C-alpha positions as CSV (number, residue, x, y, z in Angstrom):
1,M,106.6,61.9,-16.9
2,K,109.9,61.1,-15.1
3,R,111.4,59.9,-18.4
4,S,110.9,63.3,-20.1
5,L,112.4,65.2,-17.2
6,M,115.5,63.0,-17.3
7,S,116.1,63.6,-21.0
8,N,115.7,67.4,-20.7
9,S,118.0,67.9,-17.7
10,G,121.1,66.0,-18.9
11,L,123.5,65.8,-21.9
12,T,123.1,63.1,-24.5
13,L,126.0,61.0,-25.6
14,V,126.2,62.8,-28.9
15,E,126.4,66.2,-27.2
16,L,129.1,65.0,-24.9
17,M,131.1,63.6,-27.9
18,V,130.8,66.9,-29.7
19,V,132.1,68.8,-26.7
20,M,135.0,66.4,-26.3
21,G,135.8,66.7,-30.0
22,L,135.9,70.5,-29.7
23,L,138.2,70.3,-26.7
24,A,140.5,67.9,-28.4
25,A,140.7,70.2,-31.5
26,A,141.5,73.2,-29.3
27,F,144.2,71.2,-27.5
28,L,145.8,70.0,-30.7
29,S,145.8,73.5,-32.2
30,S,147.5,75.0,-29.1
31,T,150.2,72.3,-28.6
32,P,152.7,73.7,-31.2
33,L,152.4,77.2,-29.6
34,F,153.1,75.7,-26.2
35,N,156.2,73.8,-27.5
36,Q,157.5,77.0,-29.0
37,L,157.0,78.8,-25.7
38,V,158.9,76.1,-23.9
39,A,161.7,76.2,-26.5
40,A,162.0,80.0,-26.1
41,W,162.1,79.6,-22.3
42,Q,164.9,77.0,-22.6
43,V,167.0,79.3,-24.9
44,E,166.4,82.2,-22.6
45,A,167.3,80.2,-19.5
46,I,170.6,78.9,-21.0
47,S,171.6,82.4,-22.2
48,Q,170.9,83.9,-18.7
49,A,172.9,81.0,-17.1
50,F,175.9,81.7,-19.4
51,M,175.9,85.4,-18.4
52,H,175.5,84.6,-14.7
53,S,178.3,82.0,-14.8
54,A,180.6,84.6,-16.5
55,Q,179.7,87.1,-13.8
56,R,180.3,84.5,-11.1
57,A,183.7,83.8,-12.6
58,R,184.5,87.5,-12.6
59,A,183.5,87.8,-9.0
60,L,185.6,84.8,-8.1
61,S,188.6,86.4,-9.8
62,L,188.1,89.5,-7.6
63,N,187.8,87.4,-4.4
64,E,190.5,84.8,-5.1
65,E,193.0,87.3,-6.6
66,K,193.9,84.5,-9.0
67,P,193.1,84.0,-12.7
68,V,189.8,82.3,-13.2
69,F,188.7,80.6,-16.5
70,M,185.3,79.7,-17.9
71,R,185.8,76.9,-20.4
72,P,183.5,74.5,-22.3
73,R,183.2,71.0,-20.8
74,E,183.9,69.3,-24.1
75,S,186.0,70.1,-27.2
76,N,185.6,73.9,-27.5
77,D,181.8,73.6,-27.7
78,W,179.8,75.6,-25.2
79,S,176.7,73.6,-26.1
80,A,177.9,70.7,-23.9
81,G,178.1,72.9,-20.9
82,W,180.9,74.8,-19.1
83,N,183.2,74.8,-16.1
84,I,184.6,77.5,-14.0
85,W,188.2,76.9,-13.1
86,I,190.5,78.4,-10.4
87,G,193.9,77.1,-11.2
88,Q,193.5,73.4,-11.8
89,E,190.3,73.1,-9.8
90,I,186.8,73.1,-11.1
91,V,184.6,75.1,-8.8
92,F,181.4,75.2,-10.8
93,T,179.8,73.2,-13.6
94,Q,176.7,74.1,-15.8
95,I,175.1,71.5,-18.0
96,P,172.6,73.0,-20.3
97,D,169.5,71.6,-21.9
98,P,170.4,69.3,-24.8
99,Q,167.7,71.0,-27.0
100,V,169.7,74.3,-26.9
101,V,172.9,74.6,-28.9
102,V,175.3,77.3,-30.0
103,A,174.7,78.3,-33.6
104,W,178.3,78.1,-34.7
105,E,177.3,78.6,-38.4
106,L,176.0,82.1,-37.6
107,L,179.1,83.2,-35.8
108,K,182.2,84.8,-37.4
109,P,185.5,82.8,-36.9
110,Q,186.7,85.1,-34.2
111,Q,183.5,84.8,-32.2
112,G,182.4,82.2,-29.7
113,F,184.8,83.4,-27.0
114,R,187.8,81.8,-28.8
115,E,191.3,83.0,-28.1
116,K,194.7,81.8,-29.3
117,A,196.6,79.5,-27.0
118,L,199.9,80.8,-25.7
119,H,202.2,78.2,-27.3
120,S,200.0,77.1,-30.2
121,S,198.2,78.4,-33.3
122,Q,195.0,76.7,-32.2
123,S,192.2,78.7,-30.8
124,V,190.7,77.7,-27.5
125,S,187.2,78.6,-26.3
126,Q,187.4,80.2,-22.9
127,L,186.8,83.3,-21.0
128,S,189.6,84.5,-18.8
129,F,189.3,86.8,-15.8
130,E,192.1,88.3,-13.8
131,R,191.4,90.7,-10.9
132,G,187.9,91.2,-12.1
133,Y,188.7,92.3,-15.7
134,F,186.4,90.8,-18.3
135,G,187.6,88.8,-21.3
136,Q,191.3,89.3,-21.0
137,L,193.1,87.4,-23.8
138,S,196.2,85.4,-23.1
139,S,198.1,88.1,-25.0
140,G,196.7,90.8,-22.7
141,G,194.2,92.3,-25.1
142,F,190.5,92.8,-24.5
143,L,187.9,90.6,-26.0
144,A,184.5,91.9,-27.2
145,N,182.5,88.8,-28.3
146,R,179.3,87.0,-28.6
147,L,177.6,83.6,-28.6
148,I,174.3,82.8,-30.3
149,W,172.1,80.2,-28.5
150,R,169.3,78.6,-30.4
151,S,166.7,75.9,-30.1
152,Q,167.4,72.7,-32.1
153,L,163.6,72.1,-32.6
154,Y,162.9,75.7,-33.6
155,P,166.1,77.3,-35.1
156,A,164.4,80.7,-35.4
157,I,164.3,81.0,-31.6
158,Q,167.7,82.6,-30.8
159,R,169.3,84.7,-28.1
160,H,172.6,86.5,-28.7
161,V,174.8,86.8,-25.6
162,I,177.1,89.8,-26.2
163,L,180.1,91.0,-24.2
164,G,180.6,94.6,-25.3
165,P,183.9,96.5,-25.6
166,G,183.2,98.1,-22.2
167,G,182.9,94.7,-20.5
168,R,179.1,94.9,-20.2
169,W,177.0,91.8,-20.9
170,R,173.7,92.1,-22.8
171,L,171.1,89.6,-24.0
172,C,169.6,90.3,-27.4
173,N,166.5,88.7,-28.9
174,P,166.9,89.2,-32.7
175,K,163.1,89.1,-33.2
176,H,162.6,92.2,-31.0
177,M,165.8,94.2,-31.6
178,A,168.9,94.6,-33.9
179,C,171.8,92.5,-32.6
180,S,174.5,94.5,-34.2
181,D,178.2,93.6,-34.0
182,S,179.0,96.6,-31.8
């Protein structure tokens, strides 16, 4: 009698293995979606960090009343991170996630926050701020520009960081809106 009660009240080994197999299948099917979600979060975080750093540099230029520059850490590539400079001193450094890069192949030659160096024909990637004015070129002109950040693992996950002609920053997701050149 006790033996029949035990077999009816518990799970058999086969039933337990079936449940474990179903859980494993559900987990394996959801892993790619989770990875894409993490990649989208990483791209969004770096894009927001870039905009916040530019706003910080602008605020510093208002407070310091000196020119402030936001420049890539390495060889004109924003993907390696960026520094905020006041004169010859670095006051802030941002090192982004290595899985997020700038999609240079999607940018026009004049984009990527490149400007001509004063005494050279080479273009230098940087943002200049003087007395709070956004994107002043070394020649005194105004810069409307963009960067396109994307995931290395999922290249379709992108965010466009756009500095408009009025000096306003916006973040554009090309999957949800048109990221025009304006």
